[in-house]
C-alpha positions as CSV (number, residue, x, y, z in Angstrom):
1,X,125.7,-148.7,80.5
2,X,127.4,-144.8,80.7
3,X,124.9,-142.1,80.5
4,X,127.8,-140.0,78.9
5,X,127.2,-142.0,76.1
6,X,123.7,-141.1,75.1
7,X,122.7,-139.3,71.7
8,X,123.3,-134.9,73.0
9,X,120.6,-132.6,71.1
10,X,121.8,-130.1,69.6
11,X,119.2,-128.9,67.1
12,X,115.5,-129.6,66.0
13,X,115.7,-130.5,62.5
14,X,112.4,-128.8,60.6
15,X,112.6,-131.8,58.3
16,X,111.6,-134.7,61.4
17,X,108.5,-135.0,62.9
18,X,107.1,-132.1,64.5
19,X,107.6,-132.2,68.7
20,X,105.2,-134.5,70.1
21,X,104.1,-136.7,67.0
22,X,106.9,-139.5,67.4
23,X,106.6,-142.5,64.7
24,X,104.9,-145.7,66.0
25,X,106.2,-147.4,63.1
26,X,109.0,-147.1,60.3
27,X,110.5,-149.2,57.5
28,X,114.0,-149.6,57.7
29,X,115.1,-150.5,54.0
30,X,118.6,-152.1,54.1
31,X,119.5,-155.2,56.3
32,X,123.1,-154.7,57.0
33,X,124.9,-153.5,60.0
34,X,123.7,-149.6,59.5
35,X,119.7,-150.6,58.6
36,X,119.4,-153.4,61.6
37,X,121.2,-151.2,64.1
38,X,119.0,-148.5,63.2
39,X,116.2,-150.6,63.7
40,X,117.0,-152.2,66.9
41,X,117.3,-148.7,68.4
42,X,114.1,-147.7,66.8
43,X,112.6,-150.2,69.1
44,X,114.4,-148.9,71.8
45,X,112.0,-146.1,71.5
46,X,109.3,-148.1,71.6
47,X,108.8,-148.1,67.5
48,X,107.6,-151.5,65.8
49,X,109.9,-151.7,62.5
50,X,109.7,-153.7,59.4
51,X,113.2,-154.5,57.9
52,X,113.3,-154.8,53.9
53,X,116.1,-156.1,51.7
54,X,116.2,-157.5,48.7
55,X,119.2,-160.0,48.9
56,X,118.8,-160.8,52.8
57,X,120.8,-160.1,55.8
58,X,124.4,-159.0,55.9
59,X,123.7,-159.9,52.3
60,X,126.0,-156.0,50.8
61,X,129.0,-155.4,52.3
62,X,128.5,-156.4,56.1
63,X,129.1,-160.1,55.5
64,X,132.8,-160.6,54.3
65,X,134.8,-157.7,55.5
66,X,137.2,-157.8,57.6
67,X,135.2,-156.9,60.8
68,X,137.3,-154.2,62.6
69,X,135.6,-151.9,65.0
70,X,138.6,-149.8,65.1
71,X,137.3,-146.0,65.5
72,X,141.0,-144.4,66.1
73,X,141.0,-145.7,61.9
74,X,137.7,-144.9,60.9
75,X,139.1,-141.9,59.0
76,X,138.4,-140.3,55.6
77,X,139.6,-142.2,52.5
78,X,140.8,-139.5,50.5
79,X,144.2,-138.8,51.6
80,X,147.1,-136.8,50.5
81,X,148.9,-140.2,49.8
82,X,146.6,-140.3,46.9
83,X,148.4,-137.9,44.7
84,X,151.2,-140.4,45.0
85,X,149.4,-143.8,44.5
86,X,146.0,-142.5,42.6
87,X,147.7,-141.8,39.5
88,X,149.1,-145.1,39.2
89,X,145.3,-146.5,40.0
90,X,144.7,-145.6,36.4
91,X,147.2,-147.7,35.4
92,X,147.9,-150.6,37.3
93,X,145.5,-153.2,37.6
94,X,146.9,-154.7,40.7
95,X,147.1,-151.3,42.6
96,X,145.4,-151.7,46.1
97,X,142.9,-148.3,44.5
98,X,141.8,-149.3,41.0
99,X,139.6,-147.5,38.9
100,X,138.7,-149.4,35.6
101,X,139.8,-147.6,32.7
102,X,136.7,-147.2,30.6
103,X,134.0,-144.6,29.2
104,X,131.8,-144.1,32.8
105,X,131.0,-140.3,33.4
106,X,129.4,-140.8,37.0
107,X,132.5,-142.5,37.7
108,X,134.7,-140.1,36.4
109,X,133.1,-137.1,37.9
110,X,133.1,-139.1,41.8
111,X,136.6,-139.8,41.3
112,X,137.7,-136.1,40.0
113,X,135.6,-134.9,43.1
114,X,137.3,-137.6,45.4
115,X,140.8,-136.9,44.7
116,X,139.7,-132.7,45.1
117,X,139.0,-133.9,48.8
118,X,142.7,-135.6,49.2
119,X,144.5,-132.3,50.4
120,X,145.4,-132.2,54.3
121,X,143.3,-129.4,54.8
122,X,140.5,-131.3,53.9
123,X,141.1,-134.1,55.5
124,X,141.6,-132.3,58.6
125,X,138.3,-131.0,58.6
126,X,136.8,-134.5,57.6
127,X,138.5,-136.0,60.5
128,X,137.0,-133.4,63.4
129,X,133.6,-134.1,61.5
130,X,134.3,-138.0,61.9
131,X,135.9,-137.6,65.6
132,X,132.3,-136.9,67.8
133,X,130.8,-140.4,66.3
134,X,134.1,-142.3,66.6
135,X,134.3,-141.6,69.9
136,X,131.4,-143.3,71.1
137,X,131.6,-145.9,68.4
138,X,132.8,-148.9,70.9
139,X,130.1,-147.7,73.6
140,X,127.3,-147.9,71.1
141,X,128.2,-152.0,70.6
142,X,128.4,-152.4,74.4
143,X,124.5,-150.5,74.6
144,X,123.5,-153.5,72.1
145,X,125.1,-156.0,74.4
146,X,123.5,-154.5,77.3
147,X,120.0,-155.1,75.5
148,X,120.8,-158.7,76.6
149,X,119.3,-160.1,73.5
150,X,122.4,-160.6,70.9
151,X,123.0,-164.4,72.2
152,X,126.3,-165.0,73.9
153,X,129.4,-166.2,72.6
154,X,132.1,-165.0,70.4
155,X,129.5,-165.4,67.2
156,X,127.8,-162.4,68.8
157,X,130.4,-160.6,70.1
158,X,133.6,-158.6,70.0
159,X,136.9,-158.9,70.9
160,X,139.5,-156.4,72.0
161,X,143.0,-156.3,70.6
162,X,145.8,-155.2,70.2
163,X,146.0,-155.0,66.7
164,X,149.4,-156.0,64.8
165,X,150.5,-153.2,62.3
166,X,153.6,-155.0,60.5
167,X,155.7,-153.1,57.6
168,X,158.2,-154.7,55.4
169,X,160.8,-151.1,56.0
170,X,161.0,-148.8,58.4
171,X,160.1,-146.0,56.3
172,X,156.9,-147.7,55.4
173,X,155.8,-146.7,59.2
174,X,156.2,-142.8,58.9
175,X,152.8,-142.2,57.0
176,X,150.9,-144.6,59.1
177,X,152.2,-142.9,62.3
178,X,151.5,-139.5,60.9
179,X,147.7,-140.2,60.3
180,X,147.2,-141.4,64.1
181,X,148.9,-138.1,64.8
182,X,146.4,-136.3,63.2
183,X,143.4,-138.6,64.3
184,X,144.5,-137.6,68.2
185,X,144.8,-133.6,67.2
186,X,141.4,-134.0,66.0
187,X,140.5,-135.5,69.6
188,X,140.7,-138.8,69.4
189,X,143.5,-140.7,71.6
190,X,145.0,-143.9,69.8
191,X,147.8,-145.7,71.7
192,X,150.3,-147.5,69.8
193,X,153.8,-148.5,70.7
194,X,156.8,-150.2,69.0
195,X,156.8,-154.1,69.4
196,X,159.9,-155.8,70.1
197,X,160.6,-159.4,67.9
198,X,159.8,-162.1,70.6
199,X,156.2,-160.3,70.4
200,X,155.6,-160.3,66.8
201,X,152.8,-163.1,65.4
202,X,153.9,-165.9,64.2
203,X,152.5,-165.9,60.4
204,X,155.0,-162.7,59.8
205,X,158.1,-163.5,58.1
206,X,161.3,-162.0,58.6
207,X,160.8,-159.6,55.8
208,X,158.5,-157.7,58.3
209,X,160.8,-155.2,59.4
210,X,158.8,-153.1,62.0
211,X,155.6,-154.3,64.2
212,X,153.7,-151.9,66.3
213,X,150.6,-152.6,68.5
214,X,147.7,-150.7,67.8
215,X,145.6,-150.4,71.4
216,X,142.1,-149.9,72.3
217,X,140.4,-151.4,69.3
218,X,138.1,-154.3,68.8
219,X,137.0,-157.2,66.4
220,X,134.5,-159.7,65.5
221,X,133.4,-161.8,63.1
222,X,130.7,-159.6,60.9
223,X,128.4,-162.2,59.4
224,X,127.6,-163.9,62.5
225,X,127.0,-160.9,64.3
226,X,124.9,-159.1,61.8
227,X,122.7,-161.7,61.9
228,X,122.6,-162.3,65.6
229,X,121.6,-158.5,65.4
230,X,118.7,-159.2,63.0
231,X,117.6,-162.6,65.4
232,X,117.6,-159.6,68.2
233,X,115.5,-157.9,66.1
234,X,112.7,-159.9,65.4
235,X,112.7,-161.3,68.8
236,X,112.1,-158.0,70.2
237,X,109.0,-157.8,68.0
238,X,109.9,-156.5,64.8
239,X,109.5,-157.9,61.0
240,X,112.6,-158.7,58.5
241,X,111.4,-159.3,55.1
242,X,113.8,-160.4,52.3
243,X,113.9,-160.9,48.5
244,X,111.7,-157.7,48.0
245,X,113.1,-155.1,45.5
246,X,112.2,-151.8,47.1
247,X,111.7,-149.3,43.8
248,X,110.3,-145.9,45.3
249,X,109.4,-144.0,48.0
250,X,106.8,-140.8,48.5
251,X,104.8,-139.2,51.3
252,X,101.6,-140.9,51.8
253,X,98.3,-140.0,53.7
254,X,99.8,-141.9,57.2
255,X,103.4,-141.5,57.0
256,X,105.4,-142.5,54.0
257,X,104.8,-145.3,51.3
258,X,107.6,-147.8,49.9
259,X,106.7,-149.7,47.1
260,X,108.5,-152.5,46.2
261,X,108.7,-156.1,44.3
262,X,109.0,-159.4,45.1
263,X,112.4,-160.8,43.3
264,X,111.3,-164.1,44.1
265,X,107.9,-165.1,44.0
266,X,107.6,-166.8,47.2
267,X,108.5,-163.2,48.7
268,X,105.2,-161.9,48.0
269,X,104.0,-164.8,50.0
270,X,105.7,-164.1,53.2
271,X,103.1,-164.8,56.1
272,X,103.6,-161.1,57.2
273,X,102.3,-159.8,53.6
274,X,99.3,-162.3,53.2
275,X,95.9,-160.7,54.2
276,X,97.6,-157.6,54.7
277,X,95.6,-154.3,54.6
278,X,96.1,-152.3,57.1
279,X,95.2,-148.4,57.1
280,X,96.2,-146.9,60.3
281,X,100.1,-146.3,59.8
282,X,101.5,-149.4,61.0
283,X,104.6,-150.8,59.8
284,X,103.3,-153.6,58.6
285,X,102.8,-154.2,55.0
286,X,99.9,-152.1,53.7
287,X,98.7,-154.2,50.4
288,X,99.7,-156.2,47.8
289,X,99.4,-155.3,44.3
290,X,98.2,-152.2,42.7
291,X,95.2,-151.6,44.1
292,X,96.6,-151.5,47.8
293,X,94.9,-148.2,48.3
294,X,98.4,-146.0,48.8
295,X,98.8,-142.6,46.8
296,X,102.1,-142.7,44.3
297,X,102.9,-140.8,41.0
298,X,101.7,-141.1,38.2
299,X,104.2,-143.5,36.0
300,X,105.3,-144.6,39.3
301,X,107.1,-147.9,39.3
302,X,104.9,-149.6,41.5
303,X,102.3,-148.9,39.2
304,X,103.5,-150.5,36.2
305,X,103.9,-154.0,37.8
306,X,102.3,-156.0,40.2
307,X,104.2,-154.8,43.8
308,X,104.2,-154.9,47.6
309,X,103.4,-151.9,49.4
310,X,104.7,-150.7,52.8
311,X,103.7,-148.4,54.8
312,X,105.2,-146.3,58.0
313,X,105.3,-143.2,59.8
314,X,108.8,-142.9,59.3
315,X,111.2,-144.8,56.8
316,X,114.9,-145.5,56.7
317,X,116.9,-145.9,53.6
318,X,119.8,-148.0,54.8
319,X,120.6,-149.5,51.3
320,X,124.4,-148.9,51.4
321,X,126.2,-148.2,47.8
322,X,122.7,-148.6,46.1
323,X,121.1,-145.6,48.0
324,X,121.6,-143.5,44.9
325,X,118.9,-144.9,43.3
326,X,116.4,-144.1,45.9
327,X,117.5,-141.3,48.0
328,X,118.1,-138.8,44.7
329,X,114.9,-138.0,44.6
330,X,114.5,-137.2,47.7
331,X,117.3,-134.0,47.6
332,X,120.1,-136.4,48.3
333,X,122.7,-135.4,45.8
334,X,126.1,-136.4,46.8
335,X,127.6,-139.0,44.9
336,X,127.7,-142.5,46.5
337,X,130.1,-145.0,44.7
338,X,130.7,-148.4,45.4
339,X,134.2,-149.3,46.5
340,X,134.2,-152.6,46.1
341,X,136.8,-154.9,48.4
342,X,137.6,-158.3,48.6
343,X,138.5,-161.1,51.1
344,X,138.3,-164.9,51.4
345,X,139.9,-166.9,54.1
346,X,142.5,-169.6,54.3
347,X,143.9,-172.2,57.0
348,X,147.1,-171.5,58.7
349,X,149.9,-173.8,60.8
350,X,149.2,-171.6,63.8
351,X,146.1,-169.8,65.1
352,X,146.0,-166.3,65.0
353,X,144.7,-165.0,68.0
354,X,144.5,-160.8,66.7
355,X,144.0,-159.1,63.4
356,X,147.1,-158.1,61.2
357,X,147.5,-154.9,59.6
358,X,149.8,-154.3,56.8
359,X,149.0,-150.4,55.9
360,X,151.8,-150.4,52.7
361,X,149.4,-153.3,51.2
362,X,146.2,-151.7,52.0
363,X,145.4,-155.5,53.4
364,X,143.3,-155.9,56.7
365,X,143.4,-159.7,58.3
366,X,141.2,-160.7,61.0
367,X,140.7,-164.3,62.8
368,X,137.6,-165.7,61.4
369,X,135.8,-169.0,62.5
370,X,139.1,-170.7,63.0
371,X,140.7,-169.6,60.0
372,X,142.1,-166.5,58.9
373,X,140.4,-163.9,56.8
374,X,142.5,-161.7,54.4
375,X,140.6,-158.5,52.8
376,X,142.0,-155.4,51.0
377,X,141.8,-153.6,47.4
378,X,139.4,-150.4,46.8
379,X,137.6,-150.9,43.5
380,X,135.4,-148.5,42.0
381,X,132.9,-150.1,40.2
382,X,129.4,-150.9,39.8
383,X,128.4,-152.6,42.9
384,X,126.7,-155.2,40.6
385,X,129.5,-156.0,39.1
386,X,130.6,-159.4,39.5
387,X,134.1,-160.4,41.4
388,X,137.3,-159.6,39.6
389,X,139.5,-162.8,40.2
390,X,142.8,-160.5,39.8
391,X,141.7,-158.2,42.3
392,X,142.1,-161.4,44.2
393,X,145.3,-162.4,42.9
394,X,146.6,-158.4,43.5
395,X,146.0,-159.3,47.3
396,X,147.8,-162.6,47.2
397,X,150.6,-161.1,45.7
398,X,151.1,-158.4,47.7
399,X,151.1,-160.4,51.1
400,X,153.1,-163.9,49.8
401,X,156.2,-162.6,50.7
402,X,155.4,-161.7,54.1
403,X,153.5,-164.7,55.6
404,X,154.6,-167.7,56.7
405,X,152.6,-170.7,57.9
406,X,149.3,-169.6,55.6
407,X,148.1,-171.5,53.1
408,X,147.4,-168.6,50.5
409,X,146.4,-171.2,47.6
410,X,143.8,-173.4,49.9
411,X,141.4,-170.0,49.6
412,X,137.5,-170.4,51.1
413,X,134.9,-167.9,51.1
414,X,136.4,-165.8,48.3
415,X,133.9,-162.3,48.2
416,X,133.3,-159.2,46.9
417,X,131.3,-156.6,48.7
418,X,130.6,-152.7,47.5
419,X,131.3,-150.3,50.1
420,X,129.5,-147.1,49.9
421,X,131.8,-144.2,49.4
422,X,131.3,-140.7,49.5
423,X,133.6,-137.4,47.7
424,X,134.0,-136.5,50.5
425,X,135.0,-138.9,53.5
426,X,131.7,-138.1,55.5
427,X,128.6,-141.0,55.9
428,X,124.9,-139.6,55.1
429,X,122.9,-139.7,58.3
430,X,119.8,-137.7,58.5
431,X,116.3,-136.6,57.1
432,X,115.9,-135.8,53.2
433,X,113.6,-133.4,51.8
434,X,110.6,-135.5,52.2
435,X,109.1,-135.7,55.7
436,X,109.6,-138.9,58.0
437,X,112.1,-140.3,55.6
438,X,115.9,-140.2,56.5
439,X,118.8,-141.5,54.9
440,X,121.7,-143.8,56.4
441,X,124.5,-144.3,54.0
442,X,127.9,-143.6,52.8
443,X,130.2,-144.8,55.9
444,X,132.7,-146.0,53.0
445,X,134.9,-148.6,55.0
446,X,133.5,-147.7,58.3
447,X,129.9,-149.1,58.4
448,X,130.4,-152.2,60.8
449,X,132.2,-149.6,63.4
450,X,129.9,-147.0,63.0
451,X,126.9,-148.8,62.6
452,X,125.1,-149.2,65.8
453,X,126.6,-145.5,66.9
454,X,125.1,-144.3,63.7
455,X,121.5,-146.2,64.5
456,X,121.7,-144.9,68.2
457,X,122.1,-141.3,67.0
458,X,119.8,-141.4,63.8
459,X,116.8,-143.3,66.1
460,X,116.7,-140.3,68.3
461,X,116.7,-138.0,65.7
462,X,113.6,-139.5,64.1
463,X,111.7,-140.1,67.0
464,X,112.6,-136.5,69.0
465,X,113.4,-134.3,65.8
466,X,116.5,-133.5,67.6
467,X,120.0,-133.8,65.8
468,X,122.9,-135.5,68.0
469,X,126.4,-134.1,68.2
470,X,127.5,-137.5,66.3
471,X,125.8,-136.6,62.9
472,X,125.5,-133.3,63.1
473,X,128.0,-133.0,60.4
474,X,126.5,-135.4,58.3
475,X,123.8,-134.0,57.1
476,X,122.6,-136.1,53.9
477,X,121.2,-132.8,51.6
478,X,124.2,-130.8,52.0
């Protein structure tokens, strides 16, 4: 492992633990890529961790995404082209970006702020802020693998490209190539080359006129990878509790208190909860029920119903698109909107070797467990709204004429996941105004590729109070 990949401290955050008081225990809320990577790196620093999730491991946007590890494409979502196709999103339900026409002041406020960042100057500033973490993103995956506890085989590893980038018309390639030029100007080289006819993926029809190969990127099978990461956290002594809905986070006498309720009756009878009653600040559950002895505000949700109380010297909120409900009371005012993505898997006549990207259609495709995962769309809705079949129909209509030997009518694993999008395109990573409580979210489409680097940098901040360069621009109180 290269020593140059380690987080480099730039400043001390006064909201973090003071020098000499590194946390011994932590509670991480959220068992997706970002939360589990943070837990893993906290363990590397000797911190005992408990991970809590309402649904389960990889239950949010971590399971069904394309699994692309493409730091060269981890760029702000609000770009100048929005002014061309953004208005169409308001009228055309089949547009790649979709905003439902309905009365929702919060949604429209977010969309207005999102559009306000769709200028070249703001995009360039955000890209410069993302570049430090983009440049160490793949190295952070190598560090997880070097830890020796992710298992063996493709289900727990990453696979190098190249990625096939295909266009129906040559003119469609210009915006994509121009974006890569701006990425390079920000300090990140992204090798790309024109592909000759004989090198084209067999799944592309003759309607595709122009193909490029994007080098230096990787991909993985996201669900199996995140589950392998969870197994690693457990193997290293961590506890993962599922079926618990976190309602509130507050400072306590010994660290911070997390108040939750059991979504399923069996969750409160988890072996790690039964008989709990630690009062030494340990990250294991501190008690069950309203008489657990932890301090809380009058009228707190945990006072109104029986719940579970967990305590840790530090708490990390990594709940993706659901982040605002817990983080807003802690001073995190940046809006986080669910940008929902859809995917499904299909069979192909010939094996697909590498990912295929159709930028003009906003569709990303990846080999997945012997099948072909097709993912796309950015739909601004509530994170818990049901899957909208017309969004899958829109993806199918946009790519059907570009694929051959792909059975688009025999679909499996139809899925929708809520990605946490911020108006300025930058994640929210760092300390809240409540000492000992941190957030890690707002990565938009890039939580998978930036998750391990985020977890490594945040663990450094939590345990030392020093903010690494990689997350310096992501202050959640900005």
